[in-house]
N, C-alpha and C positions, 0 to 999 in steps of 0.2 A: 633757299634764298639766303644770300650772305648776310651776316649780322650787321655789317656796316652799310647796308644798302639804304638809301633814302627813299621815302615814299614817292617822291617825284621821279625817281629813276625808273626807266622802263627796261633798258638793257635788252635781254633776250627772253623776258617773261611774256609768253604768249597765252597765258591762262586767262587773261581778262582783256576787255576793251575799255579804253577811256572814252567816255561819252559826255555830252552836255544835254541838259534838260531845259524845258521852258519854265524857268524860275522867275519869280518876281524879284524886285530889287532887294527885299529883305533877305531872301535866301540865295541870291545870285552868287555869293561867295562860294557856294558849294560847287559851282561849275568849274572851278579850278582843279578839283580833284574828285571826280566820280569814276569809280571802277565798276564795271559790270562783268560778273562771272556767270557762266552757265552752271558751274558747280564749285563749291568751296567747302572746307570743313566747317568754319563758323565765321560769319561776318564780324562778330564782336571780337573774336580772337585775333583776326587779321588786323583790325585797327589797333587793338591793345598792344600787339607786338611792336608796331611802329611807334605808338605813343610812348611806350616805356623807354624807347631809345631816343625820344625827343626829336624824331625825324619826320614829323607829320604836322600839317597845318589845321587850324580851326576850320570847321566846315567840310572836312574830308568825308566822303561817303563811299560805302561799299554796298552794292546791290547784287543779289544772287538769285538764281532760279531754282537752286537746290542746295541744301546743306547736308553734309554727311555727319556732322557732329554739332547740330544746332543746340543752343544753350537756353535753358529756362531758369527760373528762380530756384533757389535752395538746392542747387546742384543737379537739378533735373535736366533732361534733354528736351528739345523742342522739335517735334516731328516735322521734317522739311523735305517731303518727296519732290521729285522733279516735275516742273511744268505746271504745278497746280497752285502755287502760292507765290507770295512776294516776301523776300527776306532781305532786310537792309539794316545797316548800322551807320550812325552819324557820330562824328567826333565834335564835341564843343569844348572850348576852353571855359570852364565853369566860372572861374574867378573873374573873367572879363565880362560876363553877362549879368550876373546877379549875385550879390554877396550871400543871400539866403540859400541859393543853390549850392554854394560851396560848403555850406554847413548842414544841409538837410537833403539827402538823396531822395527821400520820400517825396519832397515837393517837386523835384525834377520830374519824377515819374507821373505825378498828378498832372503837371502841365503837358507832358507828352501824350498822356492818355486822352486829354481833351483835344489836342491837335490831331491825333490819329482818328478819333471818333468823328471829328468834323470832316476830315478828308474822306473817310469811308462813306459817311452819309451823303456827301456831295457826289462822289464818283459812282457809288454803288446803289444809291437811292434806297437806302435802308436806314433804320434807326438803331444805331449801336448803343448798347448799354455798358456801363463800367462796373466791374466787380473789384472793389478795393483790393490791392492798390494798382494792379498792373494788367488786368485782363479786360478785353472787350467781348461782349456777348451779343448774340443775335438768335432769336427764337430759342432762348434758354440754353444755348450751347456756346462754348468758347470758340471765337473766330480769330482772335488776335491776342498775342502776348507781347509784353514789353519788358525788357531787361536793361537796367541801368547799371553799368559798372564804372568804377572810378579809380583814378590814380591820385593818391593822397600826397600832400606836402604840408608838413607841420600841422597835421590833424585836420586839414581841410581838403575838400575835393578840388584839385587843380584842374583835372581833365575828366570829362565824362564821355563814355562811349554808350550810346543809346541804341539798343537793338530792338527792332520791330519785326515780328513775324505774323503774317496774315494768311489764313486759309481761304483762298478764293474759290477753288472748286475741288478741294481734296475730299475724296469720298471713302477711300479705304483706310481707316485708321487702325492702328494696333489695338489689340484687345483691351489694354489698360486705358485707352482713350475712348473706346466705343461708348456712345451714349453721353459723353462729356464734351467732346470736341465736335465742331460742326464747320460748315463752309457757308460762304455768302451766296455762291451760285451753285447750281446743280449741273451746269454744263460740263462736258468733257474737255472742251478747249476754250481758252480765253480769246477774246478779240485781239488782233495784232496790236502790239504796243500798249495794251491796257495796263499791264503791270508798271510800265514806265510812266504812264499818265498818272497812275495812283501814287507812285513814288514822288512825282512832281508835286501833287496836291499835298502829300504829307509834309514834304520839306517846306513848301510855302506856308502851310499852317503852323508848323513847328517853330520856324524862325519868327513868325508873327507873334506867337504867344510868348516865347521866351524873351523876345526883345522888347515888345511893346504892350502886352496885355497887362491890365491891372490884376493884382493877385486876388482881390475880392471877386472880380468878374470870373476868373478861372475856377476858383473854389465853388462859387455859386453854380457855374455850369457843370462842374464835376458832380455836384450833388443832384442836379436835375437829371443827369444821365445815369445816376446810380441805379443798380438793380438790387441793392441790398438794404438801403435805408428803410427802416420800419419793419424789417424782417428779423426773425430769430436765425442766427448763424452759428455754425460750429467754429470755434476759435482753436487753433493749434499753435501753441507758443511755448518755448522752453520745455519741450518734451511732455507737455500736458495738453489736454483738450477739454473743452467745456462749452456749454451753450450760453449765449447771451444775445441781447437784442441790439442790433446796429441802429443807433439813433441819430448820428450826425457825423460830419467830416469837419475837423477842426481847421483853423486858419493856417495851420502848418501841415495840413494834409493827413493828420492822424485820424484813425477811425475811433469814434467815440461809441463805446458800448455800455449797456446797462445790464448788470448781473441780475439774477433772479431775486436777490435781496434788495434791489433798488440802487445799489452802489454803482457809480460810474467809473469808467477807466478809459485811458487814452492809449491806443496802440500805435506805436511807431513802426514796428516790424511784426512779422508773424504771418500766418496763413489763415484764411477763412474759407469755409465751404457753405453753400446755400442749397437747400433742398427745394427745388422748384415744384410747385403744385399745379 
């Protein structure tokens, strides 16, 4: 693809289809630019490439049924086999939505996690739980990952690309994911158009929460859906690991932990693991 190509240009690129979804008025802006791929390397990378050139609009969306180089947090990959999941990315102009989002990427992920959980609960009829900061769990296994990447300007996040990957009926995971990752359904095939219906619900909920929801409401809902609060977790941060009790989520989306000596700490970044019993 040529470097000077605008996101709105179609030219001779037949690798995707431009589609429209049944979106509410809050998310309707997305219908200007939704691209559907059967296969792509990474939906996040695709949007980031155009965003860095300044040739893409707020609300642009990429949806794929397979990723060959799906991205996870901390440089990891996100397993994205064909026909068994939903992989999508959304571009938002962060500074135009909420000043706090432009200064705090953790908060963006918190809001998106609530939106994704709401959508999954409605369309899939399950109760999704959130593991700080960006994973959704069902039956003690990870079913959804969220990756927020930003383009910075003067130390603030000007543009955010939000990636969401959901295991709908993925059954054969690589060895390193076996026992950790799971799927929402056990079926071999999804109903026609189900993935697009779920994408619709995610977009409708996402723009509802980032545009109109009160921060207190979202933080409270995030806590209610948490699968770690009150539990002892393993914290991995700055090349060290230790155990602590997860006791709260701060108003800025930080994980509040209590060390064994009773001292409290606020985590803005890092990784945690939880041993389910």
